[in-house]
C-alpha positions as CSV (number, residue, x, y, z in Angstrom):
1,X,102.2,111.0,90.8
2,X,106.3,110.9,90.7
3,X,106.2,107.1,92.3
4,X,103.8,105.9,90.7
5,X,105.4,106.7,87.2
6,X,108.7,105.4,88.8
7,X,106.7,102.7,89.6
8,X,105.7,101.9,85.9
9,X,108.9,102.7,84.1
10,X,110.2,99.7,87.0
11,X,107.6,97.8,86.0
12,X,108.1,98.5,82.0
13,X,112.1,98.0,82.2
14,X,112.6,95.2,85.1
15,X,109.5,92.9,84.7
16,X,109.9,91.6,81.4
17,X,113.3,89.7,82.0
18,X,111.4,88.1,85.2
19,X,108.6,86.6,83.0
20,X,110.7,84.4,80.9
21,X,109.5,80.7,81.4
22,X,107.0,81.5,83.8
23,X,103.5,80.9,83.7
24,X,101.3,82.9,81.5
25,X,98.0,83.6,82.8
26,X,97.3,85.2,85.6
27,X,95.5,82.0,87.6
28,X,98.3,80.0,86.3
29,X,101.1,82.5,87.7
30,X,99.4,82.6,91.2
31,X,99.0,79.3,91.4
32,X,102.4,78.8,90.6
33,X,103.6,81.4,92.6
34,X,100.9,79.9,95.7
35,X,103.0,76.8,95.1
36,X,106.6,78.8,95.6
37,X,105.3,80.2,98.6
38,X,104.9,77.1,100.2
39,X,108.5,76.2,100.5
40,X,108.9,80.1,102.0
41,X,110.0,79.4,106.4
42,X,112.6,81.6,107.0
43,X,113.8,85.3,106.7
44,X,116.1,84.6,104.2
45,X,114.1,82.5,102.5
46,X,111.7,85.2,102.1
47,X,114.9,87.0,100.8
48,X,115.4,84.9,98.7
49,X,111.9,84.5,97.1
50,X,111.5,88.0,96.6
51,X,114.8,88.2,94.5
52,X,113.7,85.6,92.3
53,X,110.0,85.7,91.8
54,X,109.7,90.0,91.1
55,X,107.0,89.2,88.9
56,X,104.8,87.6,92.3
57,X,104.8,91.4,94.0
58,X,102.8,92.6,91.0
59,X,99.9,89.7,90.4
60,X,97.8,91.8,92.6
61,X,97.0,94.8,90.3
62,X,93.2,94.9,91.3
63,X,94.4,96.1,94.8
64,X,97.2,97.9,93.9
65,X,99.2,95.7,96.9
66,X,102.7,97.1,95.7
67,X,101.9,100.8,96.2
68,X,100.2,100.0,99.3
69,X,103.3,97.8,100.9
70,X,105.7,101.0,99.9
71,X,103.4,103.2,101.8
72,X,102.9,100.5,104.9
73,X,106.6,100.0,104.9
74,X,107.4,103.9,104.8
75,X,105.1,104.7,107.7
76,X,106.6,101.5,110.1
77,X,110.2,102.5,109.2
78,X,109.4,106.4,109.5
79,X,110.9,107.4,105.9
80,X,110.1,110.8,104.2
81,X,108.7,110.9,100.8
82,X,112.3,111.5,99.4
83,X,113.8,108.1,101.1
84,X,110.3,106.1,99.7
85,X,111.5,107.4,96.3
86,X,114.9,106.7,96.4
87,X,114.0,102.8,97.4
88,X,111.9,102.3,94.6
89,X,114.3,103.7,92.0
90,X,116.6,101.0,93.2
91,X,117.3,97.6,91.1
92,X,115.0,94.7,92.5
93,X,118.2,92.9,94.6
94,X,119.3,96.0,95.7
95,X,116.6,96.9,97.7
96,X,116.8,96.6,101.5
97,X,116.5,93.7,103.2
98,X,114.1,94.8,105.4
99,X,111.9,95.7,102.9
100,X,112.0,92.6,100.9
101,X,110.8,90.6,104.3
102,X,108.0,93.5,104.6
103,X,107.0,93.1,101.5
104,X,106.9,89.3,101.0
105,X,104.3,89.4,103.8
106,X,102.3,92.2,103.1
107,X,102.0,91.1,99.5
108,X,102.6,87.5,99.5
109,X,101.7,85.7,102.8
110,X,98.8,88.8,103.4
111,X,97.9,89.8,99.8
112,X,94.9,89.0,98.6
113,X,95.4,87.1,95.7
114,X,97.3,85.3,97.4
115,X,95.1,84.2,100.3
116,X,95.8,80.9,101.9
117,X,98.9,81.0,101.6
118,X,99.9,81.9,104.8
119,X,97.6,79.4,106.7
């Protein structure tokens, strides 16, 4: 429950600044980020995409891909709940680079909303 409150507070506080000058409908947002993701080829590109396109990681709210990604990352890195909570409390660009790459692969490359990006 704590993680959900932190995520919602995070979204409320930080996501608004990321959606300015971007498309306004979910469908156009998905297409916009699909097009941007076609330029991603390296790990550094994934990091840059993560840092510059926060909203893209929250578009798949039906399947809650961000929360699933955080849980999968925690398992992959053998992190405790406290360690995961500390990561989620970080500012977006201060999150670990490994998480940024993992998040891109999980949410964008293999995410349901972005089907076809990794093909």
